[in-house]
N, C-alpha and C positions, 0 to 999 in steps of 0.2 A: 487514399487509405489513411486512417488515423493510426499514428504510431506514437507511442510514448513509452520509453523503456529506459529507466535509470539502472545501469548495471551496478550491482553491489559487489562484483568480484574484487578481490584484493589484488595487490600488485602482482602476486604470484599467479593468481588465476588469470589475469590479463595476459601475462607472459605465456601461459599455457595455450592460449589461442594464437598468439603471435608466432609461435615456432612449431614446426612439425615434430614428429616423434623421433626424428634422426638427430635433433639438437641435443646437446648435453643436458641430461635431465636434472642435474643438480640446480639448474636455474628455474625449473618448472615446479618445484615443490617447496613447501615450508621448511624452515630449518628443523633438523632433527628427524626428518622422514627419509627413508631409503626407498629407492625405486626397484621394484622386482622386474628385471629385464627378461627373465626366462619364463616361459609358460609353465605354470605349476598346476594348472587345472587338470582334472581327470574325469570330468563329466560335463554335460551341457546343462543349460538352464531348463530346456524342455524336458530332458531326462529326469532332472531333479524334481520338477513340478509334477511329473507323472506319479511320484510317490505319495502325493496327497490326493486322496479321493473323497474328501469330505468326511462325514461321520462326526463323532463327538469329541475326538481328540486331535491335537496337532501331531505332526510327524517330526521326530527328532532326527536332524541331519547327522549321519554317522561322522565320527571325528575325522576319518581319513578322507572324506569327500571335500573337493575343492572345485568351485565353479568360477568362471571368469566372465566378466561383462564390461561393457563400455557405458559410462554414465551418459544417459540421454536426457536426464532432467534432474535438477537439484532445487535448492530453495532460493535461487536468485531468479528474478527479482520479487520473490515473495508469493508466487501462486501455488507452490508446493510447500507444505508445512511439515518440517521434520521428516522428510522423505527423500530418498534417492531412488531413481529408477535406472536399472542397468539392462543391457540387451546384448545378446550374442547372435550368431547366425541362425539359432534355432528358436529364439523367443526372448521374452523379457520378464522382469519381475520387480515388484516394489520392495524396497528395504525400509522397514519402519524403524526410525532412529530417534532417540530422545536427545537430540542435539540441535543447535542452531548454527548458522553460518557454515553449512556443509559445503557450500560452493568454494570455500577457501581451499580445502584439501581435495575436494572432488568436483572440479570444474567439468563442464561438458567435454567429452572426449577422453576423460581419464579412465584407464583400464583399472578395474578393481577385482581382486580375488577374494572370494568369501569362503572361509574355512568351515568345516563341519563343527557341530556342537550347538548350533542355534536351532530354532524351531521353524518348520514350514507349516503354515496354517492359513488362516484367512481373517479378513476383517470386512464385514458387510459383503461377504461372498467373493471378495477379491483375494486370490492367493498371494501371499507375501511372506517374507522372512522377518522374524522377530525373536522374542523370547517367549517362554511358556506363559500363557494367559489362562482364560477360563474356557474350558472345553477345547474346541477347535480354533478358537481365536487366539491371536498372538498379540503381545504387548510390545512397546517400543524397546529397542536395544539401548541400554544405558550408554552414555558417552564414554564412560570409563572402560567399557568392554570393546570399543571399536578397534583398538590396536591389537587386541587378542584375536579378533576374527576377520578384520579387514586388512588386506595387504594392498598397498598402492602400487600400481603398475604404470606403464608408459602412457604418454599422451598420444592419441591417434585421432583420426578423423571420426566425427560423429556419424553413425550409420545413416545412410540415406533413408528417408521415410518410405515405407511401402505404400503404393497408391491403391486405395480401396474406395469403394462406394459405401454409403451408409448401410445399404441393404446387404453388402457382402461381408461386413465385419463379423469375425468369428472368434472363438475361444483362443485360437493360436495367435491372434492379434493383440490380446490383452497385455498391457504393460510394455507395449512396443510403440515406436514412433511411426505414425500413420499420416498420410496426406489424403484429404478429401478434396475433390475438384468440383467446381460448379455448385457451390453451396452458398447459402446466405442466411442472415438472421431473419427470424420471423418479422413480418412487417409491423406487427404490434410493438416491437421493441425499438423501432427506429426513434432516435432521440435520447435513448437511455445510454448509460455508461456500462463498461464491462462489469463492474460490481458497484457496491455502495461504499465509498471511501469513508463514510461515517459509521459504518456498520461493524458488526463483530462476528460475522459468519461468512459463508460463501454463498454465491448467487448462481441460480440456474438461468441460463439464457438459451433459448431453443434455436437450433440451426437446422435448416431444411435443404434438401436438394430439389431439383425441378420436377421430380416425380412425386413429391409430397412426403418422402421419407424424412424422418427427423431424428436428431440426437441432441442430448443435453450438453451444452458447453458450460463447464463449471469453473467459476473464477472466484478468487478469494477477495474479501473486503480489505485485506491487508496487503494486497499486491501493490506494487508501485504504480501500476496503470489502472487501478480500480476506478478512478474517476474519469478516465478518458472516454469520450463518446465512441460508441461502436460504429463501424463503417456501415454505410447504407447499401453498398453494392453486392455483387456476387463474385466469387472467385475461389481461391484455394485456401485450405485450412490445414495446418500442421499441428499435431499435438500427440499426447500420450492417451491411448485408448484404455479405458478401464470400466468397471461396473461398480455400482453402489446398490447393494440389494438386487432388485430386479431392473434398475435403471442403467441403461448404457450411457456412458458419458465420455467426454473428451476434455482434456485439460491442456491449455497452451502453456509454453514457457514464458513468453512475453508477446507483445503485439507484433513483433516481426514474423510471428507464425501465422498472422492473418493478412491475407492479400486480396481484399474484396474491392477490386477496381473496375469490374465489368458491370454491364447493365444487369438488372435483376431478371429473374425467370419470367416475369410478366412483361418484360420489355421496357419497364420504366427506367429512367435514368438513375443509375446507382453510383456508388463510389463516393464516399465522403470526401475524396480528394486528399492530397498531401497537405502538410502544414504550410500555411501562407504567413509570411511575416506581416505584422501590422503596417509596416512601411509600404509593402507591396499592395496590401489591401487598399490603403488610402490612395495610392497611385491609380487604382482602378476606377476612382470616382470621377464622373463628369458632371457638369452643371445639371441640376435637376436630379430626379431619382435614378439610381443605377442599381442593377442587380449585382450583388457581390459574386465573385467567381466561386467555383466549386473548391471546397477545402475547409480547413479549420485554422483558427488562430489560437495562440496560447500566450498567456502573459500573467502579470501580477496585478492584483486589484490595488489601486492607489486611492480609491475613494473609500469613505467610511459611512456606511448606511446606518450604523448603530447610533452615531451622534446626531443624526437627523439633518445634516447639511447636504446630503445627497438623497434624493427621493428613492423610495424602496424598489422602484422598477428600473432605476438607473444605476450604472456602474461605469467606472473608468478603468480601462485595462491598459497596462503598459508592457511593451516587449522591447527590451533594449532601449534605444533612444526614441522610440515611437509609441504613441498611445492613441486610443480611440474611445469614444463614448458608446456605450451599449444601452439601448432602450428596450427592455424586456416586455413581453406581453403580460407578465405577472410579477408580483413581488419576489425578490430573491433574498437570500441570507448570506451571501458571500462577504466575509469580513475583510477588513483591511489586511493586506499581506497574503491573501489567498492566491494560490496559483490555479487558474481556471482555463479550461479549453472550451472553445465555442465553435460549433459548426456554423459557418457563415454561408453555406451553399444556398443560393437563391434568395438570401435576405436582402431587404432594401437598404441601400447605402445612400443616405440623403443628408441634407443639412436642416437643422432646426435652429432658427434664430442665428444662423451663421455657423453653428457648431456641427461639424461632421459627426454622424452617428450611424450605427447599425440600428435601423428602426424596426420596431415590432418583431424583435428576435424572440422566437419561442423559448420559454425558459427550459424546455426539454432539450434544446440544442446545446445547453451548457452543462459542464461537468466539473466538479471539484477535483483537484489533483493533490494539493498539499497546502499546509498553512505555515505561518510564521516566516514568510518570505519578506524581503524588503527591497525597495528601490531607493537608490541614493539620489537625492534631488540635484539637479544641475544648477550650479551657482551662476547667476546671470544678473545683468542690470535690466531695468525696465526698457531702456532703449534696445538692448539685445532682444528682449521678448517681442517688442513691437516690430522690429525689422525682420525677425525670423519666425513670425507667429505660426505660419502654416505647418512648419516642421515641429514646433514646440507645442502645438495644440494638443490638449489631453495628456500632457506629461507633467511630471513633478519637478518643480523648480524652487530655487531658494533665492530670495531677494535680501541683500544685506543693507543695513543703514537706511531703512525706509521709515517714514512717519505715517501714521494712520490718523486721518482727520474726518470730521463730518458728523460724529455722534459720540456719546459717552459709552454706548454699548455696541456690541458687534452686530446686532440685528439690523438687517437692511444693507444699504450701500455705504461703504467707507471709501475714501480716496487714499490710495497708496502712492506715496511720492518719494523718489530718490533724486540724486543730483542729475539724472539723465532724463527724467520724465515722470508721468503719472498714469495710473489706471485705476479701475474699480475692483474692490473685493466685495463679494455679496454673501450674506449669511441669512438663511431662512429664519423666520421669527421663532419657529419651534425647535431650532437646533439646540443641543444641550448647552452650548456656550453663548447662545444668542444674547442673553442678558448679563453676561460678564462685562466688567468694565474694560474699556479700551485703554491700554497703557499709553502714556505720553512719552514724547521723545523718540529717539531712534531705536528701532527694533529690527529683528530678523524675522522674515515672513517666509514660511514654506506653504506651497499650495499648488493646485492643479490649474494649468493654463486653460482658459475657457473663453467663450464668447456668447453674448446675448444681445443681438442686434435686431431691432424691429424692422419690418419691411420699409425700405425707403430711407431708413436712418443711416448715419455714418457707421463705420466699423467701430464696434464697442467691445474691446477685449476686456477680460476679467481674470482675476485669480481667485480660486475658491479654496478656502481652508477646509481641512477635514476635522480638526479638533482644536481645542484651546491651546494646546501645547505647540501648535504650528506657529505661534507668535512667541518670541522669546526676547526679553529685555524691555527697556523703557521704564518710565515712571509709573506711579500708581494710577493716575487718571482721576478725574473729578467724579465725586460720588453724586448720583442722582438723589433727590430728596422727595419726601412725601409730605405735603402740607395738610394740616387738619383744619376743618373736618374733611374726611375723605370717604366717598361712597364708591367702592370698587366693584364693578361688574366684569363679566368675562365675555362680552359680546364679540370682542375682537381677539379672543384668546387671552393668555396671561399677559398682563400689561407690560409695556416697555419699562425697563429699569428694574424690574423684579428679577431676583436671582432664582433660577430653578436648577437644582443640582441634587446629588445623592451622596450618601455616606455608606451605603450598602446596596449591592445590586446595580442594575443599569436601567431600571424603568423609572420614568419621570412623570411628575404632574403634567397634564396637557389640557388644552382647551377643547371643549366639545359642546354639542347641543343636542336636544331631543325635545320634540313637542313644543317648539318655540322657546324653550328655556336654554340659556347658555350657562356654562359652569366650568370650573376646573375639576378634572376627574382623575382618580387614581384607584387602581386595584392591583393586588399582587397575585391574582389568580391567573394560571397559565396552563392550559392543556391538562387539567386534572391535578396539577401541582400548585403549591403555594410557594412563591418566590421569597427568598430572603432579601428584602429591599427596604431601604429607608430613603425617602426622597423629600427634599425641602423646597418650599416656595416662600421666599423671603422678601419682605417689603423693601423699598428704598429706605434710606435713613430718615428717621422721624425725630424732630426736636420736641421732646416731652416737656421742656421748660417754657415753650412759647404759649402755653395755655394751661388751664386748670380743669380738673374733673373729667379726664379722658375716659371713654368707655369703648368697648369692642363688642360688636354684634356679628355673628357668623350665621348665614342662612345655608343650611346643609341638608342633603338627602343621603340616604344610605340604601344598600341593597345586598342581599345574600349574606346577612350578618353572621359572623362567628366570632365576634369580639370587636373592640373599638381600636382602630389603628391611628385615629386622629389625635394629634397633640399640638398645642400651641405654646410657643416659647418667646421670651424676649432676651436680647443681649445688648450690653453696653460696650462690648469690646470686639464685636465682629468687624472685619475689615470692610465689608460691603461688597466683596467680590470673592468668587471661588469657594473652596471647601470650608464649611462652617465648623468642622470638627474641632479646630483649634481654639475656638472661642468658648466663653462661658455662657450657658443658656439656663434660664429659669422658667419652669413650666407655669402657665397661667390658665385659668378658665376650665379646669378639668371638671369641676362640680357642675358646670352648665353644659358641657359637651357630652359627658358620659350618658346622662339620661336620654339624650336625643338618639344616640347611636345604639345604645343597649336597651331599646324598647321592644315591645312585642308587635309593633305595627309592621305592615307589609309595605314594600316599595311600590309606589305608584306615581313617582315624580312629584310628590307633595313635599315641598321644602319646608323645613321647620327652623325656627329662629332660636338661638341660644338665649335671646334676651340680652340686655346690656350687662357685659362683664366689666367690672371695675378694674381699670388699669391705671388709675390716677397715681398709684404708688411708684410707677416707673419714673426715674429721674434722668436728667441729662439727655443726651442724644443716644438713640438706639434703634434696634430693628425688631420687627415681629416676624416669627417664622411659623408657617403652617406645615406640619410634618406628618407624613404618612409613614408609619412604622409597622411592618408586618410581624414584629416580635420574633425575629429569627426564623420566619417562614411558618408561623402558626396561625396568623390572622390574615384573611383575604377579603374582608368586607369592602365593597365598592363605596367610595366616598365621592360625593359631588358637592362642591361649594359653589353656590349660586351668587352670593354677595358677601362682601366683607365691608362693614361700616364702622369707621373709627370716628367718634364724635368728641 
């Protein structure tokens, strides 16, 4: 069974569960609150609800009336919003309250007395208590009024849920705790999560019994377990029964209310299994392909797909001191620091080039839980890494006092060396920092322990960076240079030694091809929106004093024009690496570029030349920058640069 429940109870609420009602109550309530130890109720919940028969107005509860109920549901861990549900031996009722963190004063098991003076009405056909609203509907009770109408009683046991079938649920069961046996999620939902953790509403999930009867399970996108995968099997479901209009629905308090560990109605193997640690999952692997055990893993993403040094179908997940590589069937969007749950039941556990991974994991097996989490890298030496590689594989480590050698930029392989040994760090050519200069001298390197060993080759351990900031310290490094004349094409992507970065947004120039033509391409269009993005493609350093009469020609095509985002600049004080925002830049060539982009022609992969742009006035050593600027998210024209010729 998948379970994920972060309790939001305060210190006092936790104590409320730890002690029975016979314990001194002053330790079970927040300061300033008194406990009502004598029963002051004079009617039941069922008798009170009988006074509201529908119609066009709500029922004003007489001032002398007092009901008593035990809290069976509150707003922890987020599946009920501004709502308490209380129950006595005759029935239950929803209390609509305009307050948050109700679980602090009203934990599960808290006895609550509700005094008269409030309104008994409905919302979406469900009878509840609130204040006067429109017609028969009630509004939420303001937080300032709670002390006037709510009296805190003793802590007692939460009522046992009544066992019902979907077919037998009736009006008397509304707003009470109910248990359904032998139920399961609709087969079409397998692989989904309880709700949408990135959403802003609540989600309906259909639950059925083996006779085909069905009920809607309602879960909030804001619940702590919204991103947890739903269990695949069959079993018991506990929750609060309610209605919304004509829809019968069920709401759980947390995932402990779901116990689907048996086979499904059709006899297929069910049960998502319990959580498996990544360490135990790795222990299940034997040479060759192994089927992962039934269950799910949970951990923090330590890879960064945004910077491009991890492929968009790959992810590295770490749980405690263990990590594992995931190879999804489709691209994912889980960012660095995301907490993710993955159903591993029946997934292939195998090695690729020596690296252990969950191979061809359906993307629907994964669910987002939360963001902004972090893993502290383990500080080790290269000798430590090599001697304990199996346990360190796919975890985050930090190497101090190392040197990076083999290239001026990060793209490709670099040798990492400390006093104890050496290994390789690899960076994809299209990573955001691939063309950044490698610092000289000793640095600190943070990265993911990996392996890429060809069949028959010796063991080839690697450490993979996530972003440029994973390397700290060292000298400036040697600047790559561009000798003139230079005819630059993009047959192999953006050339080595060029800096590709951005000063707004996170989309970058990238190499692409179409119809036999290769080019550097950029567009700020995304799913109907225009992104606010400014991305730079900067040449290596050019010595403009080494020759005379320099000219620049750009061969460019455009598509879906709504303005010209292409600008060309030069700078004499850019450092040659990293963010260009701190340098001085002068625009050139606008008169030649604008007519090409802002013309009436249609896009058909016909590249046009700017002609020779005079750049002979640039003195000293400097850099040329080709900048795509969406003008604050107003221009989204696609730009394709086929060639840059500097003569």
